[in-house]
FITI-556153 format. One record per residue (C-alpha): residue number from 1; residue in three letters; x, y, z. Coordinates in Angstrom, 1 decimal. Example, Ala and Ser with C-alpha at 12.3 -4.5 7.8 and 13.67 -1.06 7.14 Angstrom:
2
   resi   resn     east    north       up
      1    ALA     12.3     -4.5      7.8
      2    SER     13.7     -1.1      7.1
% end
This chain:
169
   resi   resn     east    north       up
      1    MET     10.2     70.3    266.9
      2    PRO     14.4     69.8    266.3
      3    ALA     15.8     66.7    264.8
      4    ALA     15.7     63.8    267.4
      5    THR     19.4     63.8    267.8
      6    THR     19.5     67.0    269.1
      7    ILE     17.3     66.5    271.8
      8    ASP     18.5     65.1    275.3
      9    GLU     14.7     64.0    276.8
     10    ILE     10.9     65.7    276.8
     11    ASP      9.3     66.1    279.7
     12    GLU      5.8     66.2    279.7
     13    PRO      3.3     67.7    282.0
     14    TYR      1.6     65.4    284.5
     15    ILE     -1.4     65.6    286.7
     16    ARG     -2.8     64.1    290.2
     17    ALA     -6.0     63.2    289.2
     18    ASN     -8.8     62.3    291.9
     19    ILE    -11.9     60.5    291.0
     20    ILE    -15.1     59.4    293.0
     21    THR    -17.1     57.0    292.0
     22    ALA    -19.7     54.1    293.0
     23    SER    -17.7     51.2    294.2
     24    GLU    -19.1     48.8    291.0
     25    TYR    -17.2     51.1    288.5
     26    ILE    -13.7     50.7    290.1
     27    GLY    -12.6     47.7    287.8
     28    GLN    -13.3     50.0    284.5
     29    ILE    -12.4     53.1    285.8
     30    MET     -8.9     51.6    286.8
     31    SER     -8.5     49.9    283.1
     32    LEU     -9.1     53.3    281.8
     33    CYS     -6.5     55.2    283.7
     34    LEU     -3.7     52.6    283.0
     35    ASP     -4.3     52.1    279.2
     36    LYS     -4.1     56.2    279.6
     37    ARG     -0.2     55.7    280.7
     38    GLY     -1.8     56.6    284.4
     39    THR     -0.2     55.0    287.7
     40    LEU     -2.6     54.5    291.0
     41    VAL     -1.4     56.5    293.9
     42    ASN     -4.2     55.9    296.5
     43    GLN     -7.2     54.1    296.2
     44    HIS     -9.9     55.1    299.7
     45    TYR    -13.1     53.7    300.4
     46    LEU    -15.1     56.8    301.7
     47    THR    -18.3     54.7    302.4
     48    ALA    -19.3     51.0    301.4
     49    GLU    -20.3     52.2    298.4
     50    ARG    -18.2     54.7    297.1
     51    ALA    -14.3     55.2    297.0
     52    GLU    -12.0     57.7    296.0
     53    LEU     -9.1     56.9    293.3
     54    VAL     -5.8     58.9    293.1
     55    PHE     -3.9     58.4    289.6
     56    ASN     -0.9     60.5    288.5
     57    LEU     -1.3     60.8    284.7
     58    PRO      0.1     62.8    281.5
     59    LEU     -2.3     65.8    280.6
     60    GLY     -1.9     65.0    276.8
     61    GLU     -3.6     62.0    277.3
     62    ILE     -6.7     63.1    279.3
     63    VAL     -7.1     66.2    276.9
     64    PHE     -9.2     64.6    274.3
     65    ASP    -11.8     62.0    275.3
     66    PHE    -10.9     61.2    279.0
     67    TYR    -13.6     62.6    280.9
     68    ASP    -16.3     61.4    278.1
     69    LYS    -15.0     57.9    278.5
     70    LEU    -15.3     58.4    282.7
     71    LYS    -18.7     59.3    282.7
     72    SER    -19.9     56.9    280.1
     73    ILE    -18.1     54.1    282.2
     74    SER    -19.9     55.4    285.3
     75    ARG    -23.2     55.9    283.8
     76    GLY    -22.6     59.5    284.9
     77    TYR    -21.9     58.8    288.6
     78    ALA    -17.8     59.8    288.5
     79    SER    -16.6     62.9    289.8
     80    PHE    -13.2     64.2    288.4
     81    ASP    -10.8     66.7    289.9
     82    TYR     -7.4     67.3    288.8
     83    HIS     -4.0     70.0    289.7
     84    ILE     -0.9     69.9    287.5
     85    SER      1.5     68.0    289.6
     86    GLY      4.8     68.8    287.5
     87    TYR      6.7     67.5    284.5
     88    LYS      8.2     64.0    284.1
     89    PRO     10.5     63.1    281.3
     90    ALA      8.8     61.0    278.4
     91    LYS      9.2     59.0    275.6
     92    LEU      7.3     61.1    272.7
     93    VAL      8.1     61.3    269.0
     94    ARG      6.5     63.2    266.2
     95    LEU      4.6     61.6    263.8
     96    ASP      3.7     62.6    260.6
     97    ILE      1.9     61.8    258.3
     98    LEU      2.7     62.0    254.3
     99    LEU      0.9     62.3    251.4
    100    ASN      2.6     61.5    248.1
    101    GLY      5.6     61.8    249.9
    102    GLU      5.0     65.3    251.4
    103    MET      4.6     65.9    254.8
    104    VAL      1.3     67.7    256.1
    105    ASP      2.2     69.6    258.9
    106    ALA     -1.5     70.1    260.2
    107    LEU     -1.5     66.4    260.9
    108    SER      1.5     65.9    262.5
    109    THR      1.3     65.3    266.4
    110    LEU      3.4     65.0    269.1
    111    ILE      2.4     61.3    270.8
    112    HIS      3.8     58.6    273.0
    113    PHE      6.2     56.1    271.4
    114    ASP      4.3     52.9    272.6
    115    ASN      0.6     54.5    270.9
    116    ALA      2.4     55.5    267.6
    117    TYR      2.0     52.7    265.7
    118    ASN     -1.5     52.4    266.4
    119    PHE     -2.1     55.8    265.9
    120    GLY     -0.9     56.2    262.7
    121    ARG     -2.0     53.2    261.4
    122    ARG     -6.0     54.3    262.4
    123    MET     -4.8     57.8    260.8
    124    CYS     -4.0     56.1    257.5
    125    GLU     -7.1     54.2    257.4
    126    LYS     -9.0     57.2    258.1
    127    LEU     -7.5     59.2    255.7
    128    LYS     -7.8     56.7    253.3
    129    GLU    -11.8     57.0    253.7
    130    LEU    -12.0     60.4    253.5
    131    ILE     -9.7     61.4    250.4
    132    PRO    -11.6     61.0    247.4
    133    ARG    -10.6     58.7    244.4
    134    GLN     -8.0     60.8    242.0
    135    GLN     -6.8     60.1    238.3
    136    PHE     -3.3     58.8    239.7
    137    ASP     -2.7     56.7    243.0
    138    ILE     -2.0     58.3    246.7
    139    ALA      0.3     57.0    248.7
    140    ILE     -0.8     57.9    252.6
    141    GLN      2.0     57.4    254.9
    142    ALA      2.5     57.6    258.6
    143    ALA      6.8     58.3    259.5
    144    ILE      8.6     58.7    262.8
    145    GLY     11.7     60.7    261.3
    146    ALA     12.4     58.5    258.1
    147    LYS     11.0     55.2    259.4
    148    ILE      7.9     54.7    257.8
    149    ILE      5.3     52.9    260.4
    150    ALA      2.2     52.4    258.5
    151    ARG      1.0     53.2    255.0
    152    GLU     -2.3     53.2    253.0
    153    THR     -3.1     54.0    249.1
    154    VAL     -6.3     55.6    247.6
    155    LYS     -6.2     53.7    244.2
    156    ALA     -6.4     55.8    240.9
    157    VAL     -9.9     55.9    239.2
    158    ARG    -10.0     53.6    236.1
    159    LYS    -10.7     55.3    232.8
    160    MET    -13.5     53.6    231.2
    161    LEU    -13.2     53.7    227.6
    162    LEU    -15.7     52.9    225.4
    163    GLN    -15.5     51.9    221.7
    164    ASN    -17.5     53.4    219.1
    165    VAL    -19.3     50.8    216.8
    166    MET    -20.6     51.8    214.0
    167    VAL    -23.0     49.4    212.3
    168    VAL    -23.6     49.1    208.5
    169    ILE    -26.6     47.8    207.1
% end
């Protein structure tokens, strides 16, 4: 990805999602979609106990775990269908993970600016649990460009020095 100073705007693919569900799950499904940066387009009651919700959502927000969360919220009673609706400008940033000041390309990700701090904090905390302790401290940092937004440290293993005590009788 080029430097942020050379980019005018980043366009993000959007979808139009149709969700049909029982009316008792509408509030939780609306909360899920709004948390995923969605906008409600239409809400239509098909019967007294079934409703169709139409949302515009960023495609990147539904890729990982949206369907699983939708099914668990609705106890399996929601159907989900979507179509690509076009591209819209978005405030996306590249979040880099640094280990001891070195960028790890495999852990870099494009993420919306509003979610970058929380995601970077969670990544640093998870890596702190996963990386084994060494003979030196390991700095784990999340950065947007040159700005560090989160940091954790894997502490060094302490050296255990045993003194030989010789007893002469």
